[in-house]
MARZA-172366 format. One line per field, with one value per residue: residue number from 1; residue in one letter; chain; x, y, z of N, C-alpha, C, O, CB in turn. Coordinates in nm, 3 decimals. Each point is the difference from the previous one (the first is absolute). Glycine has a CB too. Layout:
REM residues N
lumdren [NUM / ...]
lovo [A / ...]
baba [A / ...]
n_X [X / ...]
n_Y [Y / ...]
n_Z [Z / ...]
ca_X [X / ...]
ca_Y [Y / ...]
ca_Z [Z / ...]
c_X [X / ...]
c_Y [Y / ...]
c_Z [Z / ...]
o_X [X / ...]
o_Y [Y / ...]
o_Z [Z / ...]
cb_X [X / ...]
cb_Y [Y / ...]
cb_Z [Z / ...]
END
This chain:
REM residues 76
lumdren [1 / 2 / 3 / 4 / 5 / 6 / 7 / 8 / 9 / 10 / 11 / 12 / 13 / 14 / 15 / 16 / 17 / 18 / 19 / 20 / 21 / 22 / 23 / 24 / 25 / 26 / 27 / 28 / 29 / 30 / 31 / 32 / 33 / 34 / 35 / 36 / 37 / 38 / 39 / 40 / 41 / 42 / 43 / 44 / 45 / 46 / 47 / 48 / 49 / 50 / 51 / 52 / 53 / 54 / 55 / 56 / 57 / 58 / 59 / 60 / 61 / 62 / 63 / 64 / 65 / 66 / 67 / 68 / 69 / 70 / 71 / 72 / 73 / 74 / 75 / 76]
lovo [M / H / N / L / I / T / E / R / K / Y / D / F / D / V / A / G / V / R / A / D / E / S / R / A / R / L / N / A / G / K / R / D / G / V / F / Y / F / A / S / S / W / N / L / F / R / V / N / P / I / L / F / W / T / N / S / M / V / I / D / Y / V / K / E / K / I / F / L / I / T / K / Y / M / I / R / N / Y]
baba [A / A / A / A / A / A / A / A / A / A / A / A / A / A / A / A / A / A / A / A / A / A / A / A / A / A / A / A / A / A / A / A / A / A / A / A / A / A / A / A / A / A / A / A / A / A / A / A / A / A / A / A / A / A / A / A / A / A / A / A / A / A / A / A / A / A / A / A / A / A / A / A / A / A / A / A]
n_X [-15.833 / 0.128 / -0.298 / -0.096 / 0.197 / -0.026 / -0.258 / -0.137 / 0.061 / 0.054 / 0.028 / 0.214 / -0.130 / 0.449 / -0.109 / 0.273 / -0.286 / 0.205 / -0.292 / 0.115 / -0.288 / -0.160 / -0.056 / -0.086 / 0.181 / -0.080 / -0.255 / 0.097 / 0.330 / -0.226 / -0.152 / 0.171 / 0.203 / 0.143 / -0.252 / -0.375 / -0.194 / -0.037 / -0.318 / 0.069 / 0.206 / -0.102 / 0.313 / 0.071 / -0.028 / 0.372 / 0.055 / 0.311 / -0.012 / -0.243 / 0.197 / 0.154 / 0.015 / 0.030 / 0.235 / -0.172 / 0.063 / 0.257 / 0.001 / -0.121 / 0.069 / 0.331 / 0.021 / -0.124 / 0.278 / -0.317 / 0.133 / -0.051 / -0.218 / 0.000 / -0.319 / 0.145 / 0.017 / -0.293 / -0.154 / -0.061]
n_Y [16.301 / -0.340 / 0.044 / 0.155 / -0.258 / -0.239 / 0.048 / 0.140 / -0.088 / 0.306 / 0.005 / 0.174 / 0.276 / -0.039 / 0.300 / 0.035 / 0.137 / 0.183 / 0.141 / 0.092 / -0.093 / 0.234 / 0.241 / -0.243 / -0.005 / 0.249 / -0.202 / -0.365 / 0.108 / 0.176 / -0.233 / -0.106 / 0.074 / -0.104 / -0.153 / 0.048 / -0.277 / 0.043 / -0.073 / 0.018 / -0.212 / -0.249 / 0.149 / 0.106 / 0.338 / -0.107 / 0.265 / -0.282 / 0.240 / 0.182 / 0.169 / -0.042 / 0.363 / -0.129 / 0.027 / -0.271 / -0.119 / -0.011 / -0.091 / -0.374 / 0.012 / 0.051 / -0.162 / -0.235 / 0.123 / 0.147 / -0.029 / 0.264 / -0.026 / 0.244 / -0.134 / 0.026 / 0.287 / 0.164 / -0.077 / -0.285]
n_Z [11.906 / 0.109 / 0.090 / -0.181 / -0.171 / 0.120 / 0.102 / -0.181 / -0.221 / 0.099 / -0.281 / 0.094 / -0.108 / 0.031 / -0.111 / -0.085 / 0.066 / 0.075 / 0.233 / -0.158 / -0.121 / 0.040 / 0.205 / -0.035 / 0.184 / 0.183 / 0.075 / 0.059 / 0.216 / 0.234 / -0.002 / 0.027 / 0.188 / -0.251 / 0.124 / -0.141 / -0.067 / -0.394 / 0.189 / -0.324 / 0.017 / 0.321 / 0.067 / 0.282 / -0.259 / 0.076 / -0.032 / 0.089 / -0.220 / 0.167 / 0.096 / -0.321 / -0.004 / -0.284 / 0.196 / 0.028 / -0.318 / 0.014 / 0.212 / -0.138 / -0.361 / 0.064 / 0.204 / -0.268 / -0.239 / -0.177 / -0.344 / 0.169 / -0.260 / 0.023 / 0.193 / 0.318 / -0.149 / -0.077 / 0.337 / -0.253]
ca_X [-0.080 / -0.012 / -0.129 / -0.157 / -0.001 / -0.027 / -0.108 / -0.117 / 0.012 / -0.026 / 0.088 / 0.121 / -0.010 / 0.110 / 0.022 / 0.056 / -0.024 / 0.053 / -0.079 / 0.076 / -0.045 / -0.139 / -0.058 / -0.075 / 0.084 / 0.074 / -0.119 / -0.043 / 0.108 / -0.053 / -0.149 / 0.042 / 0.145 / 0.070 / -0.038 / -0.103 / -0.079 / -0.086 / -0.107 / -0.057 / 0.050 / 0.036 / 0.164 / 0.103 / 0.066 / 0.091 / 0.101 / 0.097 / 0.067 / -0.109 / 0.090 / 0.178 / -0.009 / 0.047 / 0.170 / 0.020 / -0.025 / 0.183 / 0.115 / 0.027 / 0.011 / 0.133 / 0.075 / -0.053 / 0.071 / -0.128 / 0.022 / -0.071 / 0.017 / -0.015 / -0.128 / 0.006 / 0.062 / -0.109 / -0.082 / -0.110]
ca_Y [-0.024 / -0.129 / -0.090 / 0.038 / -0.065 / -0.149 / -0.054 / 0.054 / 0.004 / 0.133 / 0.036 / 0.111 / 0.059 / 0.108 / 0.120 / 0.131 / 0.141 / 0.108 / 0.117 / 0.141 / -0.045 / 0.044 / 0.014 / -0.181 / -0.090 / 0.066 / 0.024 / -0.150 / -0.067 / 0.060 / -0.114 / -0.154 / -0.031 / -0.105 / -0.131 / -0.012 / -0.065 / 0.043 / -0.087 / -0.030 / -0.086 / -0.101 / -0.015 / 0.080 / 0.071 / 0.064 / 0.117 / 0.074 / 0.119 / 0.096 / 0.161 / -0.007 / 0.099 / -0.055 / -0.024 / -0.121 / -0.072 / -0.013 / -0.019 / -0.136 / -0.051 / -0.007 / -0.093 / -0.162 / -0.037 / -0.022 / 0.124 / 0.114 / 0.073 / 0.146 / 0.042 / 0.033 / 0.104 / 0.078 / -0.010 / -0.063]
ca_Z [-0.120 / -0.039 / 0.028 / -0.088 / -0.092 / 0.029 / 0.057 / -0.085 / -0.155 / -0.094 / -0.091 / -0.008 / -0.140 / 0.019 / -0.129 / 0.023 / -0.007 / 0.110 / -0.006 / -0.121 / -0.122 / -0.014 / 0.129 / 0.034 / 0.069 / 0.139 / 0.091 / 0.045 / 0.081 / 0.132 / 0.066 / 0.003 / 0.049 / -0.113 / 0.008 / 0.061 / -0.013 / -0.063 / -0.004 / -0.110 / -0.090 / 0.053 / 0.015 / 0.063 / -0.084 / 0.036 / -0.116 / 0.093 / -0.029 / -0.032 / 0.049 / -0.054 / -0.092 / -0.120 / 0.056 / 0.095 / -0.134 / -0.079 / 0.122 / 0.028 / -0.082 / 0.010 / 0.096 / -0.024 / -0.126 / -0.044 / -0.159 / 0.005 / -0.143 / -0.011 / 0.011 / 0.182 / 0.035 / -0.067 / 0.094 / -0.082]
c_X [0.019 / -0.154 / -0.101 / 0.021 / -0.050 / -0.130 / -0.138 / -0.015 / -0.046 / 0.091 / 0.052 / 0.019 / 0.155 / 0.041 / 0.107 / -0.061 / 0.041 / -0.107 / -0.011 / -0.039 / -0.099 / -0.061 / -0.090 / 0.069 / 0.032 / -0.120 / -0.048 / 0.143 / -0.042 / -0.115 / 0.027 / 0.118 / 0.055 / -0.037 / -0.171 / -0.106 / -0.087 / -0.149 / -0.047 / 0.059 / 0.079 / 0.157 / 0.037 / 0.090 / 0.162 / 0.114 / 0.143 / 0.096 / -0.088 / 0.034 / 0.142 / -0.042 / 0.084 / 0.111 / 0.005 / 0.012 / 0.132 / 0.056 / -0.030 / -0.017 / 0.187 / 0.091 / -0.073 / 0.042 / -0.129 / 0.030 / -0.101 / -0.039 / -0.053 / -0.173 / -0.034 / 0.056 / -0.087 / -0.122 / -0.093 / -0.056]
c_Y [-0.150 / -0.070 / 0.026 / -0.067 / -0.151 / -0.056 / 0.048 / 0.008 / 0.097 / 0.042 / 0.126 / 0.084 / 0.106 / 0.115 / 0.081 / 0.128 / 0.098 / 0.166 / 0.113 / 0.009 / 0.074 / 0.025 / -0.091 / -0.073 / 0.058 / -0.020 / -0.192 / -0.059 / 0.081 / -0.056 / -0.093 / -0.039 / -0.103 / -0.111 / 0.001 / -0.103 / 0.059 / -0.106 / -0.035 / -0.082 / -0.159 / -0.015 / 0.123 / 0.066 / 0.044 / 0.111 / 0.002 / 0.099 / 0.180 / 0.120 / 0.004 / 0.110 / -0.075 / -0.015 / -0.121 / -0.141 / -0.016 / -0.046 / -0.175 / -0.070 / 0.001 / -0.072 / -0.138 / -0.010 / -0.036 / 0.068 / 0.097 / 0.067 / 0.116 / 0.011 / 0.002 / 0.142 / 0.131 / -0.018 / -0.060 / -0.134]
c_Z [-0.066 / 0.052 / -0.018 / -0.129 / 0.010 / 0.035 / -0.053 / -0.107 / -0.030 / -0.077 / 0.041 / -0.111 / 0.023 / -0.144 / -0.012 / -0.037 / 0.122 / 0.035 / -0.066 / -0.118 / -0.047 / 0.128 / 0.066 / 0.092 / 0.117 / 0.124 / 0.046 / 0.078 / 0.136 / 0.060 / 0.043 / 0.089 / -0.106 / 0.032 / 0.047 / -0.075 / -0.128 / 0.003 / -0.153 / -0.085 / 0.077 / -0.033 / 0.073 / -0.148 / 0.098 / -0.057 / 0.064 / -0.055 / -0.024 / 0.038 / -0.060 / -0.092 / -0.124 / 0.008 / 0.046 / -0.118 / -0.043 / 0.061 / 0.027 / -0.123 / -0.038 / 0.081 / -0.034 / -0.137 / -0.125 / -0.126 / 0.010 / -0.131 / 0.002 / 0.033 / 0.172 / 0.011 / -0.028 / 0.068 / -0.097 / 0.061]
o_X [-0.076 / -0.072 / -0.091 / -0.098 / -0.107 / -0.064 / -0.095 / -0.120 / -0.092 / 0.121 / -0.049 / 0.035 / -0.014 / 0.024 / 0.041 / 0.056 / 0.005 / -0.046 / -0.097 / 0.038 / -0.002 / 0.015 / -0.018 / -0.044 / 0.026 / 0.008 / -0.020 / -0.015 / -0.032 / -0.019 / -0.005 / -0.010 / -0.061 / 0.048 / -0.025 / 0.048 / -0.079 / -0.004 / -0.036 / -0.048 / 0.078 / 0.039 / -0.069 / 0.059 / 0.002 / 0.083 / 0.022 / 0.105 / 0.027 / -0.009 / 0.071 / -0.109 / 0.046 / 0.046 / 0.091 / 0.090 / 0.067 / 0.033 / 0.103 / -0.022 / 0.066 / 0.102 / 0.044 / -0.015 / 0.033 / 0.048 / -0.111 / 0.087 / -0.044 / -0.033 / -0.089 / -0.053 / 0.004 / -0.087 / -0.102 / -0.090]
o_Y [-0.049 / -0.077 / -0.069 / -0.056 / -0.049 / -0.078 / -0.067 / 0.026 / -0.002 / -0.011 / 0.061 / -0.050 / 0.116 / -0.015 / 0.018 / 0.085 / -0.018 / 0.068 / 0.067 / 0.092 / 0.033 / -0.077 / -0.021 / -0.018 / -0.066 / -0.023 / -0.042 / -0.097 / -0.079 / -0.001 / -0.030 / -0.076 / -0.007 / -0.080 / 0.035 / -0.047 / 0.088 / -0.112 / -0.113 / -0.035 / -0.081 / -0.076 / 0.102 / -0.068 / 0.040 / -0.012 / 0.112 / 0.025 / 0.109 / 0.091 / 0.067 / 0.020 / -0.114 / -0.098 / -0.074 / -0.083 / -0.101 / -0.116 / -0.066 / -0.119 / -0.097 / -0.055 / -0.078 / -0.113 / -0.090 / 0.113 / -0.034 / 0.068 / 0.043 / 0.111 / 0.065 / 0.078 / 0.085 / 0.074 / 0.068 / -0.061]
o_Z [-0.084 / -0.063 / 0.045 / -0.048 / -0.035 / -0.071 / -0.040 / -0.012 / -0.081 / 0.017 / 0.094 / -0.107 / 0.039 / -0.120 / 0.115 / -0.069 / 0.122 / -0.090 / -0.034 / -0.073 / -0.119 / 0.095 / 0.120 / 0.113 / 0.100 / 0.121 / 0.114 / 0.074 / 0.089 / 0.121 / 0.120 / 0.096 / -0.107 / -0.081 / 0.115 / -0.103 / 0.034 / -0.051 / -0.034 / -0.108 / -0.049 / -0.089 / 0.009 / -0.084 / 0.116 / -0.090 / 0.046 / 0.059 / -0.050 / -0.082 / 0.075 / -0.055 / 0.000 / -0.059 / -0.038 / -0.006 / 0.024 / -0.026 / 0.013 / 0.024 / -0.038 / -0.041 / 0.085 / -0.047 / -0.078 / 0.013 / 0.039 / -0.055 / 0.106 / 0.040 / 0.055 / 0.079 / 0.089 / -0.047 / -0.009 / -0.058]
cb_X [0.097 / 0.358 / 0.167 / 0.039 / 0.267 / 0.269 / 0.245 / 0.107 / 0.082 / -0.239 / -0.055 / 0.074 / -0.324 / 0.078 / -0.247 / 0.117 / -0.187 / 0.324 / 0.111 / 0.157 / 0.064 / -0.036 / 0.050 / -0.022 / 0.056 / 0.156 / -0.082 / -0.177 / 0.250 / 0.101 / -0.128 / -0.068 / 0.010 / 0.143 / 0.304 / 0.016 / 0.115 / 0.223 / -0.028 / -0.039 / -0.050 / -0.284 / 0.123 / -0.047 / -0.277 / -0.161 / -0.230 / -0.122 / 0.131 / -0.148 / -0.181 / 0.237 / -0.070 / -0.177 / -0.035 / -0.258 / -0.290 / 0.010 / -0.114 / -0.046 / -0.359 / -0.168 / 0.016 / -0.208 / 0.206 / -0.201 / 0.181 / 0.022 / 0.038 / 0.263 / 0.027 / 0.118 / 0.209 / 0.188 / 0.162 / 0.200]
cb_Y [0.310 / 0.074 / 0.009 / 0.309 / 0.218 / 0.097 / 0.041 / 0.057 / -0.189 / 0.083 / -0.187 / -0.094 / -0.122 / -0.196 / 0.004 / -0.211 / -0.069 / -0.184 / -0.146 / -0.105 / -0.231 / -0.045 / 0.215 / -0.026 / -0.030 / 0.242 / 0.344 / 0.047 / 0.021 / 0.190 / 0.061 / 0.069 / 0.044 / 0.180 / -0.114 / 0.282 / -0.163 / 0.243 / 0.213 / 0.210 / 0.341 / -0.013 / -0.233 / -0.109 / 0.049 / -0.177 / 0.085 / -0.217 / -0.342 / -0.239 / -0.054 / -0.301 / 0.337 / 0.170 / 0.292 / 0.211 / 0.195 / 0.271 / 0.364 / 0.134 / 0.154 / 0.220 / 0.263 / 0.085 / -0.022 / -0.129 / -0.138 / -0.051 / -0.225 / -0.059 / -0.168 / -0.337 / -0.221 / -0.092 / 0.116 / 0.166]
cb_Z [0.046 / 0.071 / 0.072 / 0.140 / -0.015 / 0.139 / 0.228 / 0.130 / 0.033 / 0.125 / -0.263 / 0.227 / -0.094 / 0.305 / -0.106 / 0.050 / -0.268 / -0.021 / 0.177 / 0.150 / 0.168 / -0.296 / -0.186 / -0.340 / -0.287 / -0.271 / -0.274 / -0.307 / -0.288 / -0.197 / -0.247 / -0.328 / 0.375 / 0.034 / -0.051 / 0.200 / 0.217 / -0.078 / 0.268 / 0.139 / -0.114 / 0.082 / -0.235 / 0.349 / -0.265 / 0.182 / -0.116 / 0.065 / -0.061 / 0.101 / 0.177 / 0.054 / 0.184 / -0.052 / 0.119 / 0.250 / -0.092 / -0.066 / 0.135 / 0.206 / -0.005 / -0.027 / 0.123 / 0.201 / 0.243 / 0.205 / -0.231 / 0.262 / -0.225 / -0.243 / -0.320 / 0.012 / -0.126 / -0.163 / 0.188 / -0.147]
END
């Protein structure tokens, strides 16, 4: 990925969307995967937690000692 950024000057969009948030995201995730080129936006899309569960996110946050708000726990 580093070569794509530095040598070829591609843009990247990194998002925290998850497949369990909607059927459309699940279908898009199955079709595109976590890393793909979005030709309509002319950039690479990266969704690193696309197939994580809510409990996986909470465990990661706890491990990394992030502040967890009531909104995160309620799936907002």
